Backbone bond lengths (Angstrom), bond angles and torsions (degrees), N, CA, C in turn:
res aa  C-N    CA-C-N  psi(-1)  N-CA   C-N-CA  omega(-1)  CA-C   N-CA-C  phi
1 M - - - 1.449 - - 1.521 107.62 -
2 K 1.328 115.01 135.99 1.461 120.09 177.14 1.520 109.22 -147.56
3 A 1.301 116.17 164.78 1.462 121.05 179.31 1.522 108.91 -59.26
4 G 1.326 116.65 136.87 1.452 122.12 -179.29 1.521 113.32 102.92
5 N 1.326 117.91 -17.76 1.466 120.73 176.94 1.527 109.61 -68.50
6 R 1.326 116.01 152.52 1.462 121.46 178.20 1.524 109.23 -104.37
7 I 1.350 116.21 138.65 1.456 121.33 177.20 1.527 109.50 -132.48
8 R 1.335 115.96 157.40 1.468 122.72 175.86 1.524 107.61 -116.28
9 V 1.339 115.26 126.93 1.468 121.78 -175.37 1.528 108.75 -120.30
10 S 1.344 116.50 138.98 1.458 121.47 174.91 1.518 109.55 -71.24
11 T 1.320 116.14 141.83 1.468 120.77 174.67 1.522 108.07 -109.17
12 Y 1.317 115.65 147.17 1.464 121.26 -176.78 1.519 110.37 -127.29
13 I 1.339 115.76 143.42 1.459 122.42 172.41 1.520 106.63 -127.97
14 M 1.328 116.18 120.95 1.461 123.09 -179.42 1.531 111.79 53.60
15 G 1.330 116.52 37.98 1.458 121.32 175.83 1.513 115.53 85.81
16 Y 1.336 117.86 -2.04 1.455 121.14 -179.82 1.521 110.04 -111.55
17 E 1.325 115.59 138.69 1.460 119.63 179.43 1.523 109.39 -64.83
18 S 1.338 115.83 129.13 1.462 119.27 -175.82 1.525 113.18 -117.85
19 G 1.309 117.54 -5.58 1.461 119.38 179.53 1.513 111.09 158.38
20 F 1.331 114.41 -163.53 1.461 120.78 -179.21 1.521 109.44 -134.05
21 E 1.327 115.80 149.90 1.461 121.44 174.37 1.513 108.56 -132.70
22 D 1.330 116.10 144.11 1.458 121.86 178.05 1.525 109.53 -99.03
23 F 1.326 115.73 137.80 1.463 122.14 -179.30 1.516 109.84 -134.21
24 T 1.317 115.63 157.95 1.457 122.36 172.19 1.525 108.03 -101.99
25 V 1.333 115.97 128.24 1.468 120.91 179.31 1.524 108.57 -69.76
26 E 1.321 115.78 133.76 1.462 121.59 -179.43 1.516 110.00 -127.98
27 E 1.321 115.58 160.04 1.463 120.60 173.28 1.523 107.84 -102.19
28 F 1.327 116.43 125.80 1.461 122.45 -179.62 1.517 107.18 -136.66
29 R 1.315 116.78 118.27 1.467 122.21 -177.97 1.527 110.92 53.40
30 Y 1.324 115.95 48.38 1.471 124.34 176.27 1.514 113.34 63.37
31 C 1.333 117.93 27.37 1.457 122.09 -179.28 1.529 108.71 -135.02
32 L 1.343 116.90 139.09 1.457 120.60 177.08 1.519 110.26 -87.21
33 G 1.329 116.21 139.31 1.454 120.78 179.60 1.512 110.63 176.59
34 I 1.337 115.80 -159.10 1.466 121.29 -175.71 1.528 110.63 -136.04
35 F 1.320 114.66 155.82 1.460 122.81 165.19 1.521 105.30 -103.16
36 K 1.331 118.07 125.17 1.464 121.00 -174.41 1.524 113.52 -76.10
37 S 1.343 117.98 -17.23 1.463 121.26 177.54 1.526 108.65 -162.73
38 D 1.318 115.98 172.70 1.468 120.17 176.39 1.530 111.06 -65.31
39 Q 1.334 116.86 -33.05 1.457 120.44 177.22 1.530 110.42 -65.52
40 H 1.331 117.06 -39.26 1.463 120.76 176.65 1.532 110.03 -63.17
41 R 1.326 116.22 -39.58 1.472 120.27 179.85 1.532 110.17 -64.25
42 T 1.338 116.78 -45.07 1.463 121.35 -179.55 1.533 110.81 -61.50
43 A 1.336 116.49 -40.52 1.463 121.15 -178.37 1.527 112.74 -82.63
44 G 1.342 117.43 -7.20 1.462 120.22 -177.83 1.512 112.65 74.54
45 N 1.345 117.08 22.48 1.458 122.27 -179.14 1.531 108.64 -87.79
46 F 1.320 115.60 90.51 1.455 124.20 -174.21 1.526 109.87 -98.57
47 T 1.336 117.43 137.83 1.461 121.96 176.77 1.522 109.06 -107.70
48 P 1.346 118.21 106.48 1.461 119.72 179.10 1.533 110.73 -70.59
49 L 1.324 116.32 154.90 1.461 120.40 -179.39 1.523 112.12 -58.73
50 C 1.328 117.67 -30.94 1.467 119.84 -178.31 1.529 111.92 -63.40
51 E 1.335 118.07 -22.24 1.465 120.85 177.80 1.525 112.32 -84.90
52 L 1.325 117.78 -4.59 1.458 121.61 -178.89 1.529 112.82 -96.90
53 Y 1.338 116.99 4.29 1.469 119.59 175.40 1.518 109.17 -77.51
54 E 1.342 116.88 143.85 1.458 122.67 -176.04 1.518 110.25 -129.23
55 R 1.319 114.99 168.03 1.467 120.17 175.25 1.530 109.60 -64.04
56 G 1.319 115.82 139.76 1.453 121.51 176.42 1.511 110.15 -108.30
57 P 1.333 117.24 -178.37 1.470 120.45 -178.50 1.534 113.25 -64.88
58 E 1.330 117.57 -24.34 1.460 120.87 -179.45 1.532 112.50 -105.05
59 S 1.326 117.40 12.43 1.471 120.91 -179.19 1.524 110.77 -72.61
60 E 1.316 115.54 143.30 1.459 121.61 178.02 1.521 108.84 -140.25
61 N 1.320 115.66 154.94 1.458 120.56 171.39 1.520 107.61 -81.24
62 D 1.311 116.92 137.46 1.460 121.45 178.91 1.525 108.55 -139.50
63 Y 1.309 116.82 171.11 1.463 121.49 -175.54 1.520 109.72 -140.47
64 I 1.322 116.40 136.61 1.457 122.45 174.81 1.530 107.13 -121.30
65 P 1.362 117.39 125.15 1.463 119.23 177.37 1.533 110.85 -57.26
66 N 1.282 117.25 144.78 1.471 125.24 -179.23 1.534 112.90 64.47
67 Y 1.331 118.19 9.70 1.460 121.94 175.06 1.512 109.89 -127.62
68 G 1.316 116.45 -54.10 1.459 120.75 179.00 1.513 112.01 122.81
69 S 1.315 115.95 -167.38 1.461 120.66 -178.35 1.519 110.56 -84.20
70 Y 1.315 115.14 153.55 1.460 122.09 177.90 1.518 108.55 -155.61
71 V 1.321 117.14 169.97 1.463 122.80 179.74 1.524 108.60 -109.83
72 T 1.325 116.51 131.84 1.464 121.57 179.54 1.521 110.89 -91.07
73 N 1.309 116.44 161.09 1.468 124.48 171.23 1.526 114.56 54.10
74 L 1.319 116.97 48.87 1.459 120.42 175.48 1.532 109.41 -70.61
75 V 1.325 117.18 151.42 1.461 122.39 178.55 1.528 108.84 -121.53
76 Q 1.333 117.03 157.12 1.462 119.03 -179.51 1.519 109.37 -66.54
77 G 1.329 115.14 136.24 1.458 121.66 -176.64 1.522 112.61 -97.63
78 W 1.310 117.43 25.90 1.458 121.88 179.11 1.510 109.31 -139.97
79 S 1.324 115.51 161.37 1.460 121.95 174.96 1.516 108.24 -111.48
80 D 1.324 116.81 135.39 1.458 121.34 175.31 1.524 108.48 -76.89
81 L 1.309 116.71 131.27 1.463 121.54 177.72 1.529 109.29 -97.47
82 P 1.331 116.86 146.73 1.468 118.84 178.59 1.527 111.28 -64.55
83 A 1.313 114.87 149.18 1.476 120.69 -178.16 1.506 112.55 -71.60
C-alpha cells in the first residue's frame, strides 16, 4: 500500500452497512490513510488505515494482564481497487 492507491470502504448508518465509497490513500503526518470528505480534510480529521481494520470470522475477544482486552485476528476493512 502506498499513497495514491485507490480503496473501497463500506459505509455504515446506525450500525448497518449502507453502501461503499471509493477513496484515494494519502500520506498525512507520516501516516497512510484517507480523508472521508472535504470537510474532514479542512478540519484535519484524518482516518489512518489502522482504524479501518474490522472483526473477521475468526476474531475473538482476548485479555492480557496489565494491558487489557483486545480483539484478535482483525481483517482489512477495505478492498484494493485496480490502478
